[in-house]
C-alpha positions, 0 to 999 in steps of 0.5 A: 499499500502506497502513501497519496500526497495531496497539495491545496492551493489558490487557482493561480498558482503555477501547475508546474510549481505545485508538482515539484513541491509535491515531489519535494514532500514526497522525497523528505517524507520518504527519506525521514520516515521510509516504511514507517509512514506506512505502518504508523498509526493515525496522527502519530506522526504529526509532530515529527512530520510538522517540521518537513511541512513547515519548511517545504510551505515556507519554501514554496510560498515564495514564487521567485525562490522556487519557480524561475519562470514566475521570478522572470515573469516579475521581473518583466512586469516591473520592468514594463511598470517603469518602462510605461511610466517613462513613456508617460513621463516622455510624453509629458516632457513633449506637451511641456516642450511643446507649450514652451516652443509656442511661448518662445515663437509668440515671444519672438514675434512680439520681439520683432513688433517692439523692435519695429515700433522702437526703430519707428519711435527712434526714427520720429525723436531723430526728426523731431530733435533735428527740426528743434535743433534747426529751428532757431537757425531757420528763423535766423536765416529767414529773417536775414533774408527778409522772408519771415514777417516783422509785424503782426498783420504781415505775419497773419498774411504771411500765414494765411498764404502759405495756406492758400488763403489771401486776407488782402491785396498784399497777400497776393504778391508774396 
């Protein structure tokens, strides 16, 4: 009469590991007890077999220790997780980079507008400075050449005639 070994485990526990556990249990139990196991009374080997059961249960409770395929699978899963996190981070960085590029383009356009406006203002101020600087010289030249009117009435006629209006007969020959 032979012994029957039974292993109760979760449904997702790998079958090849369960078979390896049963084989190791059979070897350990047979080597320690031999023929005693077949002739022993009920529950007489409980205390002495308890250490074998605990050792084997602790060993096979950790799949990574006994099942190399499970260990590799776990490592692959952890690498996949890390890679997914890295891809997500890279995508976030791409989105941030795109927004930074868009902001840089907008700033470039604004800088061009600012430069153009600054150059226009610089030219206007330069001409205004020229006009202010040369106005006294221009008035002196006109006074010396007697082209600038000297009294109030002549000045009014002079101003109007230059605008195309003639207020009196003296304006027609200016």
